DOMAR-342832 format. One record per residue: chain; x, y, z of N, C-alpha, C in turn. Coordinates in Angstrom, 2 decimals. Layout:
+-------+---------+---------+---------+---------+---------+---------+---------+---------+---------+
: chain :     n.x :     n.y :     n.z :    ca.x :    ca.y :    ca.z :     c.x :     c.y :     c.z :
+-------+---------+---------+---------+---------+---------+---------+---------+---------+---------+
:     A :       X :       Y :       Z :       X :       Y :       Z :       X :       Y :       Z :
...
+-------+---------+---------+---------+---------+---------+---------+---------+---------+---------+
END
This chain:
+-------+---------+---------+---------+---------+---------+---------+---------+---------+---------+
: chain :     n.x :     n.y :     n.z :    ca.x :    ca.y :    ca.z :     c.x :     c.y :     c.z :
+-------+---------+---------+---------+---------+---------+---------+---------+---------+---------+
:     A :   13.56 :   -1.49 :  -48.44 :   13.73 :   -0.81 :  -47.18 :   12.38 :   -0.77 :  -46.46 :
:     A :   12.39 :   -1.08 :  -45.18 :   11.18 :   -1.10 :  -44.38 :   11.10 :    0.15 :  -43.52 :
:     A :    9.97 :    0.80 :  -43.54 :    9.76 :    1.99 :  -42.71 :    9.57 :    1.56 :  -41.26 :
:     A :   10.12 :    2.35 :  -40.38 :    9.95 :    2.07 :  -38.95 :    8.62 :    2.65 :  -38.50 :
:     A :    7.81 :    1.81 :  -37.95 :    6.51 :    2.24 :  -37.46 :    6.63 :    2.65 :  -35.99 :
:     A :    5.94 :    3.73 :  -35.59 :    5.98 :    4.10 :  -34.18 :    5.33 :    3.01 :  -33.33 :
:     A :    5.87 :    2.83 :  -32.15 :    5.30 :    1.84 :  -31.24 :    3.98 :    2.37 :  -30.70 :
:     A :    2.98 :    1.54 :  -30.73 :    1.67 :    1.95 :  -30.23 :    1.74 :    2.14 :  -28.72 :
:     A :    1.06 :    3.15 :  -28.25 :    1.00 :    3.43 :  -26.82 :    0.18 :    2.34 :  -26.13 :
:     A :    0.59 :    2.00 :  -24.93 :   -0.15 :    0.98 :  -24.18 :   -1.15 :    1.62 :  -23.22 :
:     A :   -1.39 :    2.92 :  -23.39 :   -2.40 :    3.60 :  -22.59 :   -3.20 :    4.55 :  -23.46 :
:     A :   -4.39 :    4.89 :  -22.99 :   -5.27 :    5.83 :  -23.67 :   -5.61 :    6.96 :  -22.72 :
:     A :   -5.71 :    8.16 :  -23.26 :   -6.16 :    9.31 :  -22.48 :   -7.40 :    9.86 :  -23.17 :
:     A :   -8.44 :   10.04 :  -22.41 :   -9.69 :   10.61 :  -22.92 :  -10.02 :   11.85 :  -22.11 :
:     A :  -10.39 :   12.91 :  -22.79 :  -10.73 :   14.17 :  -22.14 :  -12.20 :   14.48 :  -22.37 :
:     A :  -12.91 :   14.74 :  -21.28 :  -14.30 :   15.20 :  -21.37 :  -14.31 :   16.56 :  -20.69 :
:     A :  -14.69 :   17.59 :  -21.44 :  -14.69 :   18.94 :  -20.89 :  -16.05 :   19.60 :  -21.07 :
:     A :  -16.48 :   20.25 :  -20.01 :  -17.71 :   21.05 :  -20.06 :  -17.38 :   22.36 :  -19.36 :
:     A :  -17.46 :   23.45 :  -20.09 :  -17.10 :   24.73 :  -19.50 :  -15.63 :   24.75 :  -19.14 :
:     A :  -15.32 :   25.11 :  -17.88 :  -13.93 :   25.20 :  -17.43 :  -13.52 :   24.01 :  -16.57 :
:     A :  -14.29 :   22.96 :  -16.58 :  -13.97 :   21.77 :  -15.79 :  -13.75 :   20.59 :  -16.72 :
:     A :  -12.94 :   19.63 :  -16.27 :  -12.75 :   18.48 :  -17.13 :  -12.45 :   17.22 :  -16.35 :
:     A :  -12.76 :   16.12 :  -17.02 :  -12.49 :   14.77 :  -16.54 :  -11.50 :   14.17 :  -17.52 :
:     A :  -10.41 :   13.64 :  -16.99 :   -9.40 :   12.98 :  -17.82 :   -9.36 :   11.52 :  -17.40 :
:     A :   -9.59 :   10.64 :  -18.35 :   -9.54 :    9.21 :  -18.08 :   -8.26 :    8.63 :  -18.67 :
:     A :   -7.54 :    7.88 :  -17.84 :   -6.34 :    7.18 :  -18.31 :   -6.60 :    5.70 :  -18.13 :
:     A :   -6.43 :    4.94 :  -19.20 :   -6.65 :    3.50 :  -19.15 :   -5.44 :    2.79 :  -19.73 :
:     A :   -5.13 :    1.63 :  -19.19 :   -4.03 :    0.82 :  -19.70 :   -2.82 :    0.89 :  -18.80 :
:     A :   -1.65 :    0.89 :  -19.44 :   -0.38 :    0.84 :  -18.71 :    0.53 :    1.96 :  -19.19 :
:     A :    1.14 :    2.67 :  -18.24 :    2.09 :    3.73 :  -18.57 :    3.48 :    3.24 :  -18.17 :
:     A :    4.21 :    2.76 :  -19.14 :    5.56 :    2.26 :  -18.90 :    6.55 :    3.42 :  -18.87 :
:     A :    7.76 :    3.12 :  -18.45 :    8.82 :    4.11 :  -18.35 :    8.97 :    4.93 :  -19.63 :
:     A :    9.05 :    4.26 :  -20.75 :    9.28 :    4.93 :  -22.03 :    8.09 :    5.78 :  -22.48 :
:     A :    6.94 :    5.58 :  -21.87 :    5.74 :    6.31 :  -22.29 :    5.41 :    7.50 :  -21.40 :
:     A :    6.16 :    7.70 :  -20.35 :    5.88 :    8.80 :  -19.42 :    5.96 :   10.16 :  -20.12 :
:     A :    6.89 :   10.31 :  -21.03 :    7.03 :   11.58 :  -21.75 :    5.78 :   11.85 :  -22.60 :
:     A :    5.21 :   10.82 :  -23.19 :    3.97 :   10.99 :  -23.97 :    2.81 :   11.39 :  -23.05 :
:     A :    2.74 :   10.79 :  -21.88 :    1.71 :   11.17 :  -20.92 :    1.88 :   12.64 :  -20.53 :
:     A :    3.10 :   13.05 :  -20.28 :    3.39 :   14.45 :  -19.94 :    2.97 :   15.37 :  -21.07 :
:     A :    3.25 :   14.98 :  -22.30 :    2.86 :   15.79 :  -23.47 :    1.36 :   15.97 :  -23.55 :
:     A :    0.63 :   14.89 :  -23.28 :   -0.83 :   14.98 :  -23.33 :   -1.35 :   15.87 :  -22.21 :
:     A :   -0.74 :   15.80 :  -21.03 :   -1.14 :   16.69 :  -19.95 :   -0.88 :   18.15 :  -20.31 :
:     A :    0.25 :   18.43 :  -20.96 :    0.56 :   19.80 :  -21.36 :   -0.49 :   20.34 :  -22.33 :
:     A :   -0.95 :   19.50 :  -23.24 :   -2.00 :   19.92 :  -24.17 :   -3.29 :   20.23 :  -23.42 :
:     A :   -3.59 :   19.45 :  -22.41 :   -4.80 :   19.68 :  -21.61 :   -4.66 :   20.97 :  -20.81 :
:     A :   -3.46 :   21.28 :  -20.32 :   -3.25 :   22.46 :  -19.49 :   -3.53 :   23.75 :  -20.22 :
:     A :   -3.52 :   23.75 :  -21.53 :   -3.82 :   24.98 :  -22.26 :   -5.27 :   25.39 :  -22.05 :
:     A :   -6.07 :   24.50 :  -21.50 :   -7.49 :   24.77 :  -21.30 :   -7.80 :   25.50 :  -19.99 :
:     A :   -6.86 :   25.57 :  -19.07 :   -6.99 :   26.28 :  -17.80 :   -8.30 :   26.01 :  -17.08 :
:     A :   -8.29 :   25.02 :  -16.24 :   -9.47 :   24.60 :  -15.50 :   -9.28 :   24.84 :  -14.01 :
:     A :  -10.38 :   25.10 :  -13.32 :  -10.36 :   25.22 :  -11.88 :  -10.53 :   23.86 :  -11.21 :
:     A :  -11.06 :   22.89 :  -11.94 :  -11.23 :   21.55 :  -11.40 :  -10.87 :   20.54 :  -12.47 :
:     A :  -10.09 :   19.57 :  -12.07 :   -9.80 :   18.45 :  -12.95 :   -9.95 :   17.17 :  -12.14 :
:     A :  -10.65 :   16.22 :  -12.70 :  -10.76 :   14.90 :  -12.10 :  -10.00 :   13.95 :  -13.01 :
:     A :   -9.03 :   13.27 :  -12.43 :   -8.22 :   12.31 :  -13.17 :   -8.71 :   10.92 :  -12.81 :
:     A :   -9.41 :   10.27 :  -13.73 :   -9.98 :    8.95 :  -13.51 :   -8.93 :    7.89 :  -13.82 :
:     A :   -8.46 :    7.22 :  -12.75 :   -7.44 :    6.18 :  -12.89 :   -8.01 :    4.79 :  -12.67 :
:     A :   -9.31 :    4.66 :  -12.75 :  -10.00 :    3.40 :  -12.51 :   -9.47 :    2.27 :  -13.39 :
:     A :   -9.15 :    2.59 :  -14.64 :   -8.74 :    1.56 :  -15.60 :   -7.24 :    1.59 :  -15.89 :
:     A :   -6.48 :    2.22 :  -15.00 :   -5.03 :    2.22 :  -15.11 :   -4.52 :    0.95 :  -14.43 :
:     A :   -3.83 :    0.10 :  -15.20 :   -3.40 :   -1.19 :  -14.65 :   -1.93 :   -1.22 :  -14.24 :
:     A :   -1.15 :   -0.24 :  -14.72 :    0.25 :   -0.12 :  -14.33 :    0.69 :    1.30 :  -14.59 :
:     A :    1.53 :    1.83 :  -13.69 :    2.14 :    3.14 :  -13.94 :    3.56 :    3.13 :  -13.37 :
:     A :    4.50 :    3.56 :  -14.19 :    5.90 :    3.64 :  -13.78 :    6.09 :    4.87 :  -12.90 :
:     A :    7.22 :    4.92 :  -12.21 :    7.54 :    6.10 :  -11.38 :    7.55 :    7.38 :  -12.21 :
:     A :    8.14 :    7.38 :  -13.42 :    8.06 :    8.59 :  -14.24 :    6.63 :    8.95 :  -14.64 :
:     A :    5.76 :    7.95 :  -14.77 :    4.35 :    8.22 :  -15.03 :    3.70 :    8.93 :  -13.85 :
:     A :    4.02 :    8.46 :  -12.64 :    3.52 :    9.13 :  -11.43 :    4.05 :   10.56 :  -11.40 :
:     A :    5.32 :   10.74 :  -11.75 :    5.91 :   12.08 :  -11.77 :    5.18 :   12.99 :  -12.76 :
:     A :    4.74 :   12.44 :  -13.88 :    3.98 :   13.24 :  -14.86 :    2.65 :   13.69 :  -14.25 :
:     A :    2.00 :   12.83 :  -13.48 :    0.75 :   13.19 :  -12.83 :    1.01 :   14.24 :  -11.75 :
:     A :    2.09 :   14.11 :  -11.01 :    2.45 :   15.09 :   -9.99 :    2.69 :   16.46 :  -10.64 :
:     A :    3.41 :   16.48 :  -11.75 :    3.65 :   17.73 :  -12.46 :    2.34 :   18.34 :  -12.95 :
:     A :    1.45 :   17.52 :  -13.45 :    0.12 :   17.96 :  -13.89 :   -0.62 :   18.60 :  -12.72 :
:     A :   -0.59 :   17.98 :  -11.56 :   -1.24 :   18.52 :  -10.37 :   -0.65 :   19.87 :   -9.98 :
:     A :    0.67 :   19.97 :  -10.05 :    1.32 :   21.25 :   -9.70 :    0.93 :   22.37 :  -10.65 :
:     A :    0.83 :   22.04 :  -11.93 :    0.42 :   23.04 :  -12.92 :   -1.02 :   23.51 :  -12.66 :
:     A :   -1.89 :   22.59 :  -12.35 :   -3.28 :   22.95 :  -12.06 :   -3.33 :   23.82 :  -10.80 :
:     A :   -2.56 :   23.44 :   -9.79 :   -2.52 :   24.21 :   -8.54 :   -1.98 :   25.62 :   -8.78 :
:     A :   -0.93 :   25.74 :   -9.58 :   -0.38 :   27.08 :   -9.90 :   -1.42 :   27.96 :  -10.57 :
:     A :   -2.31 :   27.34 :  -11.32 :   -3.36 :   28.10 :  -11.99 :   -4.57 :   28.35 :  -11.11 :
:     A :   -4.47 :   27.97 :   -9.83 :   -5.57 :   28.20 :   -8.91 :   -6.62 :   27.10 :   -8.93 :
:     A :   -6.30 :   25.98 :   -9.54 :   -7.25 :   24.89 :   -9.65 :   -6.99 :   23.76 :   -8.67 :
:     A :   -7.79 :   22.73 :   -8.80 :   -7.73 :   21.56 :   -7.92 :   -7.74 :   20.30 :   -8.77 :
:     A :   -6.92 :   19.31 :   -8.39 :   -6.91 :   18.01 :   -9.05 :   -7.39 :   16.96 :   -8.07 :
:     A :   -8.34 :   16.16 :   -8.51 :   -8.84 :   15.03 :   -7.73 :   -8.49 :   13.77 :   -8.49 :
:     A :   -7.81 :   12.83 :   -7.83 :   -7.52 :   11.53 :   -8.42 :   -8.61 :   10.56 :   -8.00 :
:     A :   -9.28 :    9.98 :   -8.96 :  -10.39 :    9.06 :   -8.67 :  -10.02 :    7.65 :   -9.10 :
:     A :  -10.41 :    6.69 :   -8.29 :  -10.24 :    5.29 :   -8.64 :   -8.81 :    4.80 :   -8.65 :
:     A :   -7.95 :    5.39 :   -7.81 :   -6.56 :    4.94 :   -7.75 :   -6.53 :    3.52 :   -7.21 :
:     A :   -5.91 :    2.62 :   -7.96 :   -5.82 :    1.22 :   -7.55 :   -4.99 :    1.11 :   -6.27 :
:     A :   -5.34 :    0.18 :   -5.38 :   -4.62 :    0.05 :   -4.11 :   -3.11 :   -0.10 :   -4.26 :
:     A :   -2.67 :   -0.80 :   -5.30 :   -1.22 :   -1.02 :   -5.46 :   -0.47 :    0.26 :   -5.86 :
:     A :   -1.18 :    1.30 :   -6.31 :   -0.55 :    2.56 :   -6.68 :   -0.75 :    3.65 :   -5.64 :
:     A :   -1.66 :    3.43 :   -4.72 :   -2.06 :    4.47 :   -3.77 :   -0.87 :    5.04 :   -2.99 :
:     A :    0.03 :    4.20 :   -2.52 :    1.18 :    4.68 :   -1.76 :    2.08 :    5.58 :   -2.59 :
:     A :    2.17 :    5.33 :   -3.90 :    2.99 :    6.18 :   -4.77 :    2.46 :    7.61 :   -4.79 :
:     A :    1.14 :    7.74 :   -4.69 :    0.53 :    9.07 :   -4.74 :    0.46 :    9.75 :   -3.38 :
:     A :    0.76 :    9.01 :   -2.33 :    0.74 :    9.58 :   -0.98 :    2.14 :    9.79 :   -0.41 :
:     A :    3.16 :    9.40 :   -1.16 :    4.54 :    9.50 :   -0.69 :    5.02 :   10.95 :   -0.71 :
:     A :    5.97 :   11.23 :    0.15 :    6.67 :   12.51 :    0.15 :    5.76 :   13.73 :    0.24 :
:     A :    4.69 :   13.64 :    0.99 :    3.82 :   14.79 :    1.20 :    2.95 :   15.17 :    0.02 :
:     A :    2.79 :   14.26 :   -0.92 :    2.00 :   14.57 :   -2.11 :    0.50 :   14.68 :   -1.83 :
:     A :    0.06 :   14.19 :   -0.67 :   -1.37 :   14.24 :   -0.37 :   -1.89 :   15.67 :   -0.31 :
:     A :   -1.00 :   16.66 :   -0.14 :   -1.42 :   18.05 :   -0.14 :   -1.62 :   18.58 :   -1.56 :
:     A :   -1.12 :   17.87 :   -2.53 :   -1.16 :   18.32 :   -3.92 :   -2.47 :   17.98 :   -4.61 :
:     A :   -3.09 :   16.89 :   -4.21 :   -4.35 :   16.49 :   -4.80 :   -5.17 :   15.71 :   -3.79 :
:     A :   -6.45 :   15.57 :   -4.11 :   -7.37 :   14.82 :   -3.28 :   -7.56 :   13.45 :   -3.91 :
:     A :   -7.68 :   12.41 :   -3.08 :   -7.99 :   11.08 :   -3.59 :   -9.45 :   10.77 :   -3.33 :
:     A :  -10.11 :   10.23 :   -4.33 :  -11.51 :    9.80 :   -4.20 :  -11.59 :    8.35 :   -4.67 :
:     A :  -12.44 :    7.57 :   -4.04 :  -12.56 :    6.17 :   -4.41 :  -13.17 :    5.98 :   -5.80 :
:     A :  -14.10 :    6.86 :   -6.19 :  -14.78 :    6.74 :   -7.48 :  -14.87 :    8.11 :   -8.15 :
:     A :  -15.14 :    8.10 :   -9.44 :  -15.34 :    9.35 :  -10.18 :  -16.58 :   10.06 :   -9.64 :
:     A :  -17.61 :    9.29 :   -9.34 :  -18.84 :    9.89 :   -8.81 :  -18.57 :   10.61 :   -7.50 :
:     A :  -17.76 :   10.01 :   -6.64 :  -17.39 :   10.65 :   -5.37 :  -16.59 :   11.92 :   -5.64 :
:     A :  -15.69 :   11.87 :   -6.60 :  -14.87 :   13.03 :   -6.93 :  -15.73 :   14.19 :   -7.43 :
:     A :  -16.73 :   13.87 :   -8.22 :  -17.60 :   14.91 :   -8.74 :  -18.57 :   15.42 :   -7.68 :
:     A :  -18.88 :   14.56 :   -6.71 :  -19.72 :   14.96 :   -5.58 :  -21.12 :   15.36 :   -6.00 :
:     A :  -21.78 :   16.06 :   -5.10 :  -23.17 :   16.45 :   -5.36 :  -23.25 :   17.93 :   -5.70 :
:     A :  -22.14 :   18.51 :   -6.13 :  -22.13 :   19.93 :   -6.48 :  -22.77 :   20.13 :   -7.85 :
:     A :  -22.72 :   21.33 :   -8.30 :  -23.32 :   21.66 :   -9.59 :  -22.33 :   21.53 :  -10.73 :
:     A :  -21.26 :   20.77 :  -10.55 :  -20.28 :   20.57 :  -11.61 :  -20.95 :   20.02 :  -12.86 :
:     A :  -20.60 :   20.57 :  -13.97 :  -21.29 :   20.25 :  -15.22 :  -20.68 :   19.08 :  -15.96 :
:     A :  -19.77 :   18.33 :  -15.36 :  -19.19 :   17.19 :  -16.06 :  -20.21 :   16.08 :  -16.21 :
:     A :  -20.15 :   15.43 :  -17.34 :  -21.02 :   14.28 :  -17.55 :  -20.18 :   13.05 :  -17.74 :
:     A :  -20.67 :   11.94 :  -17.29 :  -19.98 :   10.66 :  -17.47 :  -20.66 :    9.93 :  -18.61 :
:     A :  -19.92 :    9.72 :  -19.68 :  -20.52 :    9.05 :  -20.84 :  -20.10 :    7.61 :  -20.88 :
+-------+---------+---------+---------+---------+---------+---------+---------+---------+---------+
END
């Protein structure tokens, strides 16, 4: 009898946190079947309660509609907690998905992570 191995995820999530702020990097591809896993990872991050989150999508090469929905839900949770979500490095082919249906009020788009972090005293470091 052969054991069934779980299918490896085609995306990676990395969290860098300093104090109450964090940078979340998503790299790879988020297919339809993986959106629930992305949502689960966001829920784990939400236990940290941050006023600022930067979601680095620079290395995201594909995202399904349910994956976008997971990011929208993440943004709503951050907003409910009084925080702000900035999406950095959104690829041009995905940009319209994040601007559809009035979503531009839910988060800010920045061309780069550096732009998202700005020149404020935010303690995030880019490693």
